[in-house]
Residue, then its C-alpha position, 0 to 999 in steps of 0.5 A: x499499499x505504501x509503495x502505491x500511496x507513493x507512485x500515486x502522488x509522483x504521478x501527480x506531481x508531474x500533473x501540469x494541469x493540477x500545477x496550473x489549478x494549484x498557482x490559481x488557487x493557492x496555498x490550500x489543502x495542507x500544502x502551508x505546512x511545507x511551503x513557507x508562503x508565496x512571496x519573498x517577504x512570507x519566506x522572509x518572516x519563516x527565515x527569521x523564526x528559524x534562525x532565532x531558534x538557532x537554525x541555517x536556512x536553504x531557500x528555494x523559489x519552487x517552480x516545476x515547468x519552464x516552457x520558454x527562455x524568458x520564463x527562464x529568465x524570470x526565474x533567475x530574477x526571483x533567485x537574485x531577489x531572494x539573495x537580495x532579501x537574504x543579504x537586505x535582512x542580514x538572514x542565515x541562508x543559503x539558496x537552492x535552485x533547480x536547473x529545469x527552472x534555469x532552462x535545462x531543458x531548453x539550452x545548456x547556454x541559456x542555463x549558464x548564463x542564468x546560473x552565472x548571473x545568480x552566482x556572481x550576486x551570491x559571491x557579492x553578497x556572501x550567499x552560497x547556491x545550491x544546485x539541487x538534483x533532479x530525476x535520472x535522466x538530467x543527473x549526468x547533464x546537471x553534474x557537467x553544468x556543476x563542474x563548469x560552474x564549479x571551476x569559476x566559482x566557489x560558491x557553488x554546490x550540488x546534490x547527490x541521491x543514494x538510491x542511484x547506482x550511480x552516485x559512488x562514482x559519481x561522488x568520486x569523480x567530483x573528489x578534485x573539485x572539493x565539492x560542497x554536497x547535499x547527500x539525499x536518499x532521493x525523491x523521485x520515481x526511477x527504474x530498477x535498472x537505475x535506482x535501488x528499488x529497496x529502501x534497504x540497498x537506498x539506506x546501506x548505499x546512503x551511508x556509504x557515500x556519507x563516509x566516503x565524501x566525509x574521509x575525503x575531507x569535503x563539506x557534507x550535508x546530510x539531509x535526511x529525516x531517518x533517525x538510523x542515518x543520523x545516529x550512523x552519522x554521529x557514530x562516525x564523525x565520533x569515531x574519525x575525529x571530524x570536526x563539527x564545522x565539516x558537515x550539517x544536518x539538513x531537514x525540509x521545513x514543516x517535517x520533524x520540528x522537535x527533532x530539528x530543535x533536538x540536534x541544534x540542542x545537541x551543538x549540531x548545525x542544522x539547516x532548514x530547506x525552506x521552499x517558497x512561491x506559487x509553483x508549489x503543487x510538485x513539490x507537494x506532491x513528492x513530500x506526500x509521496x515520501x511519507x505515508x505520515x505526511x498525508x495524514x498531517x495534511x488531512x489534519x490540517x484540512x479536516x480538523x479545522 
């Protein structure tokens, strides 16, 4: 049943009709639990509250489908505006973005031009930018573009997904770039030809890439809500005397808030992934797909009023 629900919500996440409908009617049906509003001021308010609790943030202006150069350039403008808001409000926040929103499916020169504008603004304002990883078909191209940008900018990182077979090879191939990486399990529906179909195998690969990247001496963001992975990381850093300024834990806005606060009290760096914007539908569906408990949170929010 859990896998059926996951497949159902992942199918819905790619539906353009519902995406347009969601933009029209705004953050309803429980999405506000996982999305910090539709505007930059909304996001700034949420970030400030998290900072006051001792948590860092990475902000993401949501976007799912880009069909033209003008839309991609507008998305880049939104990212630049977010960077400026971070600086003007003196927030402890980075920026995350997807290359598809920068025009990945349109042309590489367009993506590079948009990314250079964003990274230059980030460099000027001391804001770090993480390139989110998307589905398998876009993985290789995303890493190629990251490598190209990393040669010119030191304020850019990217994401690797533990459920892909290729990830160990990717992490070793990135070693020479001294990469700042966010390591995640992965949230897209992929073929068993390219991804581990069983959770236990994904979990073991997750542990493997965490260890490889930390022992390679690079900054590592462990993005998980799984206590087993969190505890594994704690034991690993103790065993190898890895300094606390070489890694951080990351969690999603609105999920396991008590655990987030607990990790801060224990002295760990905790960064919250804070999405905002009116193009929230696809992101919301993937959060529902990840954990059946998230569906219950939403139902309680909708019908418990």
